[in-house]
Phi, psi and omega in degrees: 000132182296139176279172178299323179295316179298318180296323178295319179297319179297316183298314179298318180297323177297319181293337179284351178056088188291323191259149176282161178274103185248068179055030175286175176309131181300327180296335181299327187293337180268358183266154177291151176260133183241131179237130177233145180207152180283334185246159178299148176266170177227154186215128177247103184291329181289317182265355180058053179236131177237135184231134173236146180224148173088092175051054184286133177231120179244128179228145172211098185064241181268003180262133182224136173234130178234134180198165176280330179215137177230127176236131182234137176241142176237134179273172183295332180270012174089002177281150185230144173222155183201166178227129175246127185243137176265198177236174178298328182272335185214118180286162172293147190222137181226143180211138175214155175269137177285143185297129173063017179228153174273057181225147176235148171242129179225151181215156179225152175192160174299331177215141175237126178247136177228150185215117182284338180292314178269353180055054182229156171235137178236122176258119192238129176084109181051049189276143176219134172233132182233150168243129183241137173254106191066237176256007183265127177289125181256304180233151176212131179237135178230146178179186178274333179217124176236125179249131182245110177263109184288329182296316180264356185054045184242132172255137171235147183227139177235148179266185181173138183288136175221163175303326179281338181221075186295337181281340181073016181286148173263162184216140177222135173241114186247123181275172179287163176293157182297328182265008179287138180294138178273141179296141179283141179290142178296150179296138180295144178293144180291145181250137177074173180077167181264150175295148180298143182287148179294144179293141181295146180265000000 
């Protein structure tokens, strides 16, 4: 059970606003941020560093970050950077709703780095980023490093050799636009009856 000191550390870390605003729902920015963890957190007031460990879950409206460990640093001018680290069994995971759209963007990596100054997210190590329309997978990008620049709304992906991907190739599956016309299904073949007779010559 968290002690009063631990709860105070959690509250201060919430006020530090751990995650960058990455085109999430605009209403999320006015909502409180909630951080939960299985283990006590730590706070260094001199260095402005806050650390959470053990099944960390950070939520702010429709935005969610899950990791085994989260470390956040704040500079004197109020900019923040952080690292979320997963485990061998479960990568760090991030998800947000796109503003004014029924779409979500989610990503996974062995490590997730975020920086409010550059307004970027970096998914590092066995990285995957997906775009979902409702519950339907629309786009998926895989690689060793995926960088998401929120200012330009640009994703870049880099490869790297791993035991699971010895070639180091990157991969992207891109779905059609939401307003693209869907191909019509072919008319069903007629059942029963005889085929029409050939016209006499």
